[in-house]
C-alpha positions in Angstrom: 15.3 41.8 -43.1 16.5 38.3 -42.6 20.1 39.0 -41.6 22.6 36.7 -40.0 22.1 38.4 -36.6 18.3 37.6 -36.4 17.0 34.7 -34.4 16.5 31.5 -36.4 19.0 32.5 -39.1 21.3 29.9 -40.3 25.0 30.3 -41.3 24.0 31.3 -44.8 21.2 33.6 -43.6 18.3 31.1 -44.3 15.6 30.1 -42.0 16.3 26.8 -40.3 14.1 24.4 -38.2 12.8 25.6 -34.9 15.1 25.1 -31.9 14.8 21.8 -30.1 16.1 22.9 -26.7 16.4 26.0 -24.6 13.8 28.6 -23.8 10.9 28.6 -26.3 11.6 25.1 -27.5 8.5 23.4 -28.9 6.9 26.5 -30.2 5.8 27.8 -26.8 3.2 25.0 -26.2 2.1 24.6 -22.7 2.6 21.2 -21.0 -0.7 19.3 -20.9 -2.1 18.6 -17.5 -2.2 14.9 -16.6 -4.0 14.9 -13.3 -7.6 15.1 -14.8 -6.8 11.9 -16.7 -5.4 10.3 -13.7 -8.5 11.2 -11.7 -10.8 10.0 -14.5 -9.1 6.6 -14.9 -8.9 6.1 -11.1 -12.7 6.7 -10.9 -13.3 4.4 -13.8 -11.1 1.7 -12.2 -13.0 2.1 -8.9 -16.4 1.8 -10.6 -15.3 -1.4 -12.4 -13.9 -2.9 -9.1 -17.1 -2.1 -7.2 -19.3 -3.4 -10.0 -17.3 -6.6 -10.2 -17.4 -7.1 -6.4 -21.2 -6.5 -6.3 -21.7 -9.0 -9.1 -19.5 -11.6 -7.3 -21.5 -11.1 -4.0 -24.8 -11.4 -5.9 -23.8 -14.7 -7.5 -22.3 -16.0 -4.2 -25.5 -15.1 -2.3 -27.7 -16.6 -5.0 -25.8 -19.9 -4.8 -26.4 -20.1 -1.1 -30.2 -19.7 -1.3 -31.9 -23.0 -0.7 -35.4 -23.7 -2.1 -37.9 -26.4 -1.3 -41.2 -27.5 -2.7 -43.1 -26.6 0.5 -46.5 -27.8 -0.9 -45.9 -30.8 -3.0 -48.8 -32.8 -4.2 -51.7 -32.6 -1.7 -55.4 -32.9 -1.7 -57.2 -29.8 -2.7 -54.3 -28.3 -4.6 -55.5 -25.9 -7.3 -54.8 -26.6 -11.0 -51.7 -25.1 -12.5 -52.1 -21.4 -13.0 -54.9 -21.0 -10.5 -52.9 -21.1 -7.3 -51.4 -18.5 -5.0 -47.7 -17.7 -4.6 -46.4 -18.2 -1.0 -43.2 -16.8 0.3 -41.9 -18.7 3.3 -39.2 -17.2 5.4 -37.5 -18.5 8.4 -36.1 -21.6 10.0 -38.0 -24.7 11.0 -35.5 -25.5 13.7 -37.3 -26.3 17.0 -34.2 -27.4 18.8 -34.5 -24.7 21.5 -38.2 -25.4 22.3 -39.2 -27.2 25.5 -41.3 -30.3 25.1 -44.4 -28.5 26.1 -43.8 -25.7 23.6 -43.0 -28.2 20.9 -46.4 -29.8 21.5 -48.1 -26.4 20.5 -46.2 -26.3 17.2 -48.0 -29.1 15.3 -49.4 -27.1 12.4 -49.0 -23.8 10.5 -52.4 -22.7 11.8 -51.3 -22.6 15.5 -48.7 -20.1 16.6 -45.7 -21.6 18.5 -45.1 -20.4 22.0 -41.9 -18.4 22.3 -39.3 -20.4 24.1 -37.9 -19.1 27.3 -34.1 -18.9 27.5 -32.7 -21.3 30.1 
């Protein structure tokens, strides 16, 4: 049943290696799709870039934060571990206040008058 006229038969009527070109080359395997891998690696690259940029912005912003010892040594300061944490936010610039408004801003207990734009 393996005659010279059958597909794959060699000159002497023996079976040879599979054909390397032409229809059916490669044993009929289908070509693998590459687009899922391209999409996957694109998403991975974007995640890495966004995470790196976020980390860079975090450290940049952290380096720009200025802190101060708002309440250094003062009379009546509680012992270490018995105090209260205070968060102070804002600017102490009073450059835009009028002289009469600045007179009202002498301590933290009095509220400053809102300056009127000139």
